[in-house]
PDB file as gemmi writes it, atoms N, CA and C in Angstrom:
CRYST1    1.000    1.000    1.000  90.00  90.00  90.00 P 1                      
ATOM      1  N   MET A   1      20.558  16.262  14.157  1.00  0.00           N  
ATOM      2  CA  MET A   1      20.952  14.946  13.678  1.00  0.00           C  
ATOM      3  C   MET A   1      22.232  15.072  12.863  1.00  0.00           C  
ATOM      4  N   SER A   2      23.090  14.103  13.000  1.00  0.00           N  
ATOM      5  CA  SER A   2      24.300  14.081  12.188  1.00  0.00           C  
ATOM      6  C   SER A   2      24.249  12.892  11.236  1.00  0.00           C  
ATOM      7  N   ARG A   3      25.046  12.948  10.208  1.00  0.00           N  
ATOM      8  CA  ARG A   3      25.078  11.866   9.223  1.00  0.00           C  
ATOM      9  C   ARG A   3      25.778  10.633   9.789  1.00  0.00           C  
ATOM     10  N   VAL A   4      25.272   9.468   9.379  1.00  0.00           N  
ATOM     11  CA  VAL A   4      25.864   8.194   9.776  1.00  0.00           C  
ATOM     12  C   VAL A   4      25.999   7.360   8.506  1.00  0.00           C  
ATOM     13  N   ALA A   5      27.156   6.769   8.306  1.00  0.00           N  
ATOM     14  CA  ALA A   5      27.348   5.902   7.138  1.00  0.00           C  
ATOM     15  C   ALA A   5      26.418   4.694   7.232  1.00  0.00           C  
ATOM     16  N   LEU A   6      25.796   4.334   6.115  1.00  0.00           N  
ATOM     17  CA  LEU A   6      24.864   3.209   6.093  1.00  0.00           C  
ATOM     18  C   LEU A   6      25.536   1.929   6.573  1.00  0.00           C  
ATOM     19  N   SER A   7      26.800   1.744   6.252  1.00  0.00           N  
ATOM     20  CA  SER A   7      27.517   0.533   6.657  1.00  0.00           C  
ATOM     21  C   SER A   7      27.746   0.465   8.170  1.00  0.00           C  
ATOM     22  N   LYS A   8      27.579   1.578   8.876  1.00  0.00           N  
ATOM     23  CA  LYS A   8      27.752   1.608  10.333  1.00  0.00           C  
ATOM     24  C   LYS A   8      26.465   1.271  11.086  1.00  0.00           C  
ATOM     25  N   ILE A   9      25.339   1.251  10.374  1.00  0.00           N  
ATOM     26  CA  ILE A   9      24.045   0.971  11.005  1.00  0.00           C  
ATOM     27  C   ILE A   9      23.883  -0.546  11.128  1.00  0.00           C  
ATOM     28  N   LYS A  10      23.669  -1.028  12.343  1.00  0.00           N  
ATOM     29  CA  LYS A  10      23.551  -2.470  12.596  1.00  0.00           C  
ATOM     30  C   LYS A  10      22.144  -3.002  12.333  1.00  0.00           C  
ATOM     31  N   SER A  11      21.120  -2.215  12.683  1.00  0.00           N  
ATOM     32  CA  SER A  11      19.749  -2.661  12.451  1.00  0.00           C  
ATOM     33  C   SER A  11      18.813  -1.465  12.382  1.00  0.00           C  
ATOM     34  N   LEU A  12      17.681  -1.687  11.726  1.00  0.00           N  
ATOM     35  CA  LEU A  12      16.617  -0.694  11.619  1.00  0.00           C  
ATOM     36  C   LEU A  12      15.301  -1.408  11.887  1.00  0.00           C  
ATOM     37  N   THR A  13      14.400  -0.759  12.588  1.00  0.00           N  
ATOM     38  CA  THR A  13      13.073  -1.315  12.826  1.00  0.00           C  
ATOM     39  C   THR A  13      12.041  -0.290  12.390  1.00  0.00           C  
ATOM     40  N   PHE A  14      11.101  -0.735  11.572  1.00  0.00           N  
ATOM     41  CA  PHE A  14      10.050   0.128  11.051  1.00  0.00           C  
ATOM     42  C   PHE A  14       8.706  -0.351  11.604  1.00  0.00           C  
ATOM     43  N   TYR A  15       7.852   0.607  12.004  1.00  0.00           N  
ATOM     44  CA  TYR A  15       6.562   0.285  12.610  1.00  0.00           C  
ATOM     45  C   TYR A  15       5.417   0.808  11.751  1.00  0.00           C  
ATOM     46  N   LYS A  16       4.330   0.029  11.682  1.00  0.00           N  
ATOM     47  CA  LYS A  16       3.184   0.341  10.829  1.00  0.00           C  
ATOM     48  C   LYS A  16       2.566   1.699  11.130  1.00  0.00           C  
ATOM     49  N   ASP A  17       2.359   2.034  12.364  1.00  0.00           N  
ATOM     50  CA  ASP A  17       1.645   3.267  12.702  1.00  0.00           C  
ATOM     51  C   ASP A  17       2.547   4.397  13.180  1.00  0.00           C  
ATOM     52  N   SER A  18       3.827   4.366  12.775  1.00  0.00           N  
ATOM     53  CA  SER A  18       4.761   5.412  13.181  1.00  0.00           C  
ATOM     54  C   SER A  18       5.222   6.211  11.965  1.00  0.00           C  
ATOM     55  N   LEU A  19       5.614   7.444  12.222  1.00  0.00           N  
ATOM     56  CA  LEU A  19       6.085   8.325  11.160  1.00  0.00           C  
ATOM     57  C   LEU A  19       7.588   8.546  11.280  1.00  0.00           C  
ATOM     58  N   THR A  20       8.227   8.847  10.144  1.00  0.00           N  
ATOM     59  CA  THR A  20       9.650   9.150  10.134  1.00  0.00           C  
ATOM     60  C   THR A  20       9.896  10.550  10.689  1.00  0.00           C  
ATOM     61  N   THR A  21      11.139  10.808  11.032  1.00  0.00           N  
ATOM     62  CA  THR A  21      11.571  12.173  11.340  1.00  0.00           C  
ATOM     63  C   THR A  21      12.687  12.483  10.360  1.00  0.00           C  
ATOM     64  N   SER A  22      12.696  13.691   9.854  1.00  0.00           N  
ATOM     65  CA  SER A  22      13.654  14.055   8.825  1.00  0.00           C  
ATOM     66  C   SER A  22      14.106  15.488   9.011  1.00  0.00           C  
ATOM     67  N   ARG A  23      15.301  15.776   8.562  1.00  0.00           N  
ATOM     68  CA  ARG A  23      15.804  17.147   8.625  1.00  0.00           C  
ATOM     69  C   ARG A  23      15.234  17.988   7.500  1.00  0.00           C  
ATOM     70  N   ARG A  24      14.861  17.368   6.384  1.00  0.00           N  
ATOM     71  CA  ARG A  24      14.482  18.133   5.193  1.00  0.00           C  
ATOM     72  C   ARG A  24      13.002  18.061   4.838  1.00  0.00           C  
ATOM     73  N   ASP A  25      12.371  16.928   5.033  1.00  0.00           N  
ATOM     74  CA  ASP A  25      10.988  16.737   4.606  1.00  0.00           C  
ATOM     75  C   ASP A  25      10.071  16.503   5.793  1.00  0.00           C  
ATOM     76  N   GLY A  26       8.778  16.565   5.529  1.00  0.00           N  
ATOM     77  CA  GLY A  26       7.795  16.275   6.559  1.00  0.00           C  
ATOM     78  C   GLY A  26       7.750  14.791   6.854  1.00  0.00           C  
ATOM     79  N   PRO A  27       7.071  14.402   7.925  1.00  0.00           N  
ATOM     80  CA  PRO A  27       6.997  12.986   8.297  1.00  0.00           C  
ATOM     81  C   PRO A  27       6.219  12.167   7.267  1.00  0.00           C  
ATOM     82  N   ILE A  28       6.678  10.932   7.055  1.00  0.00           N  
ATOM     83  CA  ILE A  28       5.986   9.971   6.205  1.00  0.00           C  
ATOM     84  C   ILE A  28       5.893   8.653   6.974  1.00  0.00           C  
ATOM     85  N   PRO A  29       4.957   7.769   6.606  1.00  0.00           N  
ATOM     86  CA  PRO A  29       4.848   6.491   7.317  1.00  0.00           C  
ATOM     87  C   PRO A  29       6.154   5.693   7.231  1.00  0.00           C  
ATOM     88  N   GLN A  30       6.559   5.093   8.340  1.00  0.00           N  
ATOM     89  CA  GLN A  30       7.757   4.258   8.365  1.00  0.00           C  
ATOM     90  C   GLN A  30       7.560   2.978   7.564  1.00  0.00           C  
ATOM     91  N   LEU A  31       6.362   2.440   7.592  1.00  0.00           N  
ATOM     92  CA  LEU A  31       6.081   1.155   6.959  1.00  0.00           C  
ATOM     93  C   LEU A  31       4.793   1.284   6.159  1.00  0.00           C  
ATOM     94  N   ASN A  32       4.887   0.988   4.871  1.00  0.00           N  
ATOM     95  CA  ASN A  32       3.739   1.106   3.994  1.00  0.00           C  
ATOM     96  C   ASN A  32       3.640  -0.164   3.163  1.00  0.00           C  
ATOM     97  N   CYS A  33       2.645  -0.973   3.417  1.00  0.00           N  
ATOM     98  CA  CYS A  33       2.463  -2.242   2.716  1.00  0.00           C  
ATOM     99  C   CYS A  33       1.782  -1.974   1.367  1.00  0.00           C  
ATOM    100  N   ILE A  34       2.354  -2.548   0.293  1.00  0.00           N  
ATOM    101  CA  ILE A  34       1.840  -2.331  -1.057  1.00  0.00           C  
ATOM    102  C   ILE A  34       1.613  -3.686  -1.711  1.00  0.00           C  
ATOM    103  N   GLY A  35       0.482  -3.859  -2.362  1.00  0.00           N  
ATOM    104  CA  GLY A  35       0.215  -5.083  -3.111  1.00  0.00           C  
ATOM    105  C   GLY A  35      -0.972  -5.855  -2.563  1.00  0.00           C  
ATOM    106  N   LYS A  36      -1.381  -6.851  -3.329  1.00  0.00           N  
ATOM    107  CA  LYS A  36      -2.551  -7.655  -2.973  1.00  0.00           C  
ATOM    108  C   LYS A  36      -2.421  -8.385  -1.633  1.00  0.00           C  
ATOM    109  N   PRO A  37      -1.231  -8.926  -1.274  1.00  0.00           N  
ATOM    110  CA  PRO A  37      -1.124  -9.609   0.024  1.00  0.00           C  
ATOM    111  C   PRO A  37      -1.459  -8.701   1.208  1.00  0.00           C  
ATOM    112  N   CYS A  38      -1.318  -7.396   1.033  1.00  0.00           N  
ATOM    113  CA  CYS A  38      -1.611  -6.469   2.130  1.00  0.00           C  
ATOM    114  C   CYS A  38      -3.093  -6.444   2.483  1.00  0.00           C  
ATOM    115  N   ASN A  39      -3.942  -6.878   1.560  1.00  0.00           N  
ATOM    116  CA  ASN A  39      -5.369  -6.975   1.858  1.00  0.00           C  
ATOM    117  C   ASN A  39      -5.641  -8.065   2.888  1.00  0.00           C  
ATOM    118  N   LEU A  40      -4.770  -9.071   2.923  1.00  0.00           N  
ATOM    119  CA  LEU A  40      -4.927 -10.177   3.861  1.00  0.00           C  
ATOM    120  C   LEU A  40      -4.181  -9.936   5.165  1.00  0.00           C  
ATOM    121  N   TYR A  41      -3.000  -9.317   5.067  1.00  0.00           N  
ATOM    122  CA  TYR A  41      -2.181  -9.126   6.261  1.00  0.00           C  
ATOM    123  C   TYR A  41      -1.179  -8.001   6.043  1.00  0.00           C  
ATOM    124  N   THR A  42      -1.032  -7.148   7.051  1.00  0.00           N  
ATOM    125  CA  THR A  42      -0.012  -6.110   7.050  1.00  0.00           C  
ATOM    126  C   THR A  42       0.787  -6.256   8.339  1.00  0.00           C  
ATOM    127  N   PRO A  43       2.109  -6.397   8.247  1.00  0.00           N  
ATOM    128  CA  PRO A  43       2.907  -6.566   9.468  1.00  0.00           C  
ATOM    129  C   PRO A  43       2.887  -5.310  10.331  1.00  0.00           C  
ATOM    130  N   ASP A  44       2.952  -5.488  11.647  1.00  0.00           N  
ATOM    131  CA  ASP A  44       3.011  -4.364  12.576  1.00  0.00           C  
ATOM    132  C   ASP A  44       4.402  -3.749  12.621  1.00  0.00           C  
ATOM    133  N   ALA A  45       5.411  -4.586  12.387  1.00  0.00           N  
ATOM    134  CA  ALA A  45       6.796  -4.110  12.431  1.00  0.00           C  
ATOM    135  C   ALA A  45       7.659  -4.961  11.510  1.00  0.00           C  
ATOM    136  N   VAL A  46       8.705  -4.338  10.977  1.00  0.00           N  
ATOM    137  CA  VAL A  46       9.696  -5.021  10.155  1.00  0.00           C  
ATOM    138  C   VAL A  46      11.063  -4.635  10.689  1.00  0.00           C  
ATOM    139  N   ARG A  47      11.914  -5.629  10.934  1.00  0.00           N  
ATOM    140  CA  ARG A  47      13.269  -5.375  11.444  1.00  0.00           C  
ATOM    141  C   ARG A  47      14.271  -5.772  10.362  1.00  0.00           C  
ATOM    142  N   CYS A  48      15.187  -4.874  10.053  1.00  0.00           N  
ATOM    143  CA  CYS A  48      16.230  -5.104   9.057  1.00  0.00           C  
ATOM    144  C   CYS A  48      17.573  -5.112   9.775  1.00  0.00           C  
ATOM    145  N   VAL A  49      18.334  -6.203   9.616  1.00  0.00           N  
ATOM    146  CA  VAL A  49      19.624  -6.360  10.284  1.00  0.00           C  
ATOM    147  C   VAL A  49      20.716  -6.418   9.218  1.00  0.00           C  
ATOM    148  N   SER A  50      21.715  -5.585   9.364  1.00  0.00           N  
ATOM    149  CA  SER A  50      22.827  -5.551   8.419  1.00  0.00           C  
ATOM    150  C   SER A  50      23.642  -6.838   8.531  1.00  0.00           C  
ATOM    151  N   VAL A  51      23.926  -7.435   7.372  1.00  0.00           N  
ATOM    152  CA  VAL A  51      24.760  -8.639   7.355  1.00  0.00           C  
ATOM    153  C   VAL A  51      26.107  -8.357   6.702  1.00  0.00           C  
ATOM    154  N   GLY A  52      26.416  -7.078   6.499  1.00  0.00           N  
ATOM    155  CA  GLY A  52      27.729  -6.701   5.992  1.00  0.00           C  
ATOM    156  C   GLY A  52      27.668  -5.890   4.714  1.00  0.00           C  
ATOM    157  N   GLY A  53      28.780  -5.305   4.393  1.00  0.00           N  
ATOM    158  CA  GLY A  53      28.897  -4.492   3.192  1.00  0.00           C  
ATOM    159  C   GLY A  53      29.706  -3.249   3.480  1.00  0.00           C  
ATOM    160  N   GLU A  54      29.925  -2.453   2.433  1.00  0.00           N  
ATOM    161  CA  GLU A  54      30.704  -1.226   2.563  1.00  0.00           C  
ATOM    162  C   GLU A  54      29.979  -0.076   1.887  1.00  0.00           C  
ATOM    163  N   GLY A  55      30.164   1.123   2.437  1.00  0.00           N  
ATOM    164  CA  GLY A  55      29.557   2.317   1.845  1.00  0.00           C  
ATOM    165  C   GLY A  55      28.052   2.183   1.784  1.00  0.00           C  
ATOM    166  N   THR A  56      27.493   2.338   0.574  1.00  0.00           N  
ATOM    167  CA  THR A  56      26.044   2.193   0.398  1.00  0.00           C  
ATOM    168  C   THR A  56      25.669   0.812  -0.121  1.00  0.00           C  
ATOM    169  N   ASP A  57      26.655  -0.059  -0.318  1.00  0.00           N  
ATOM    170  CA  ASP A  57      26.410  -1.421  -0.788  1.00  0.00           C  
ATOM    171  C   ASP A  57      26.354  -2.365   0.414  1.00  0.00           C  
ATOM    172  N   VAL A  58      25.225  -2.324   1.115  1.00  0.00           N  
ATOM    173  CA  VAL A  58      25.041  -3.087   2.346  1.00  0.00           C  
ATOM    174  C   VAL A  58      23.939  -4.117   2.129  1.00  0.00           C  
ATOM    175  N   ASP A  59      24.153  -5.344   2.604  1.00  0.00           N  
ATOM    176  CA  ASP A  59      23.142  -6.400   2.522  1.00  0.00           C  
ATOM    177  C   ASP A  59      22.387  -6.459   3.843  1.00  0.00           C  
ATOM    178  N   TRP A  60      21.079  -6.741   3.751  1.00  0.00           N  
ATOM    179  CA  TRP A  60      20.215  -6.752   4.927  1.00  0.00           C  
ATOM    180  C   TRP A  60      19.454  -8.057   4.997  1.00  0.00           C  
ATOM    181  N   LYS A  61      19.221  -8.536   6.209  1.00  0.00           N  
ATOM    182  CA  LYS A  61      18.324  -9.661   6.461  1.00  0.00           C  
ATOM    183  C   LYS A  61      17.066  -9.064   7.092  1.00  0.00           C  
ATOM    184  N   ILE A  62      15.914  -9.441   6.556  1.00  0.00           N  
ATOM    185  CA  ILE A  62      14.647  -8.840   6.971  1.00  0.00           C  
ATOM    186  C   ILE A  62      13.854  -9.833   7.816  1.00  0.00           C  
ATOM    187  N   TYR A  63      13.348  -9.355   8.955  1.00  0.00           N  
ATOM    188  CA  TYR A  63      12.521 -10.165   9.849  1.00  0.00           C  
ATOM    189  C   TYR A  63      11.162  -9.493  10.009  1.00  0.00           C  
ATOM    190  N   LEU A  64      10.101 -10.285   9.943  1.00  0.00           N  
ATOM    191  CA  LEU A  64       8.787  -9.767  10.265  1.00  0.00           C  
ATOM    192  C   LEU A  64       7.934 -10.898  10.802  1.00  0.00           C  
ATOM    193  N   LYS A  65       7.001 -10.532  11.620  1.00  0.00           N  
ATOM    194  CA  LYS A  65       6.106 -11.512  12.214  1.00  0.00           C  
ATOM    195  C   LYS A  65       4.889 -11.620  11.310  1.00  0.00           C  
ATOM    196  N   LEU A  66       4.710 -12.814  10.704  1.00  0.00           N  
ATOM    197  CA  LEU A  66       3.605 -12.998   9.774  1.00  0.00           C  
ATOM    198  C   LEU A  66       2.291 -13.311  10.483  1.00  0.00           C  
ATOM    199  N   TYR A  67       2.353 -14.199  11.450  1.00  0.00           N  
ATOM    200  CA  TYR A  67       1.169 -14.587  12.203  1.00  0.00           C  
ATOM    201  C   TYR A  67       1.576 -14.699  13.658  1.00  0.00           C  
ATOM    202  N   ASP A  68       0.634 -14.852  14.550  1.00  0.00           N  
ATOM    203  CA  ASP A  68       0.939 -14.936  15.971  1.00  0.00           C  
ATOM    204  C   ASP A  68       1.917 -16.060  16.298  1.00  0.00           C  
ATOM    205  N   SER A  69       1.899 -17.134  15.496  1.00  0.00           N  
ATOM    206  CA  SER A  69       2.755 -18.274  15.803  1.00  0.00           C  
ATOM    207  C   SER A  69       4.039 -18.307  14.972  1.00  0.00           C  
ATOM    208  N   GLU A  70       4.251 -17.330  14.065  1.00  0.00           N  
ATOM    209  CA  GLU A  70       5.425 -17.358  13.192  1.00  0.00           C  
ATOM    210  C   GLU A  70       6.270 -16.105  13.344  1.00  0.00           C  
ATOM    211  N   GLU A  71       7.548 -16.226  12.987  1.00  0.00           N  
ATOM    212  CA  GLU A  71       8.437 -15.077  12.895  1.00  0.00           C  
ATOM    213  C   GLU A  71       9.303 -15.229  11.684  1.00  0.00           C  
TER     214      GLU A  71                                                      
END                                                                             
């Protein structure tokens, strides 16, 4: 794997039952829901889309499917 500037990444998608891959550490869950709302619902996937920025100061728009009829 080679390094990629955060500002060059257009989107990221994280999945509930998938693990990360890393050059330095062991795998960890991609998506980990924390807090009381997680007792009622945990999203299967979360998509983050870059809306601009430079270097490490990048803004993201987050999408997740809350219920079968919503996005």
